[in-house]
VEXSE-266998 format. One record per residue (C-alpha): residue number from 1; z, x, y. Coordinates in steps of 0.5 Angstrom, whole numbers, plus 500, padded with zeros to 3 digits. Layout:
# residues N
   resi    pz    px    py
    NUM     Z     X     Y
...
//
This chain:
# residues 90
   resi    pz    px    py
      1   296   970   222
      2   302   967   220
      3   299   960   223
      4   293   961   218
      5   298   961   212
      6   302   956   214
      7   296   951   216
      8   293   953   209
      9   299   951   205
     10   300   945   209
     11   293   943   207
     12   294   945   200
     13   300   941   200
     14   297   935   203
     15   291   935   198
     16   296   936   192
     17   300   929   195
     18   293   925   195
     19   291   928   188
     20   297   927   184
     21   297   922   179
     22   303   918   176
     23   307   923   171
     24   306   921   164
     25   314   920   163
     26   314   915   168
     27   313   908   166
     28   307   904   169
     29   308   897   165
     30   313   892   169
     31   320   892   167
     32   322   888   160
     33   329   886   158
     34   332   889   152
     35   330   885   146
     36   338   885   144
     37   339   879   140
     38   345   875   138
     39   348   879   132
     40   345   885   134
     41   347   891   130
     42   348   898   133
     43   344   904   129
     44   350   908   130
     45   355   908   124
     46   362   905   125
     47   365   911   122
     48   364   914   128
     49   370   911   131
     50   374   915   126
     51   373   921   131
     52   377   918   136
     53   383   922   137
     54   390   918   134
     55   392   915   128
     56   386   915   123
     57   389   909   119
     58   389   905   126
     59   382   907   127
     60   380   905   121
     61   383   898   120
     62   383   897   128
     63   376   899   129
     64   372   901   123
     65   373   895   118
     66   372   889   123
     67   366   892   125
     68   363   892   118
     69   367   885   117
     70   363   882   123
     71   356   885   121
     72   357   882   114
     73   359   875   118
     74   353   876   122
     75   348   877   116
     76   351   871   112
     77   351   867   118
     78   343   869   119
     79   342   867   112
     80   345   860   113
     81   341   859   119
     82   335   861   116
     83   336   857   110
     84   337   851   114
     85   331   852   118
     86   327   853   112
     87   329   846   109
     88   327   842   116
     89   320   838   115
     90   315   842   119
//
């Protein structure tokens, strides 16, 4: 009796293995590199660096403020480059 139960389970497991389709969570497309560009900005706020344990003033002036300055610099640089590219003859 035990053999019939195990044989039935083995047949069912084999059938299930052949009938299984890829799960929806699996990516069926080929791998693509992340599309981070030069000057890419994280969607997280720089103010989250204020939560780092330690002196809040040091965290602000050493971590938060430079990130805002870097973002401003990258935006100005991108606008300058776009302006130059728009002036080029096509």
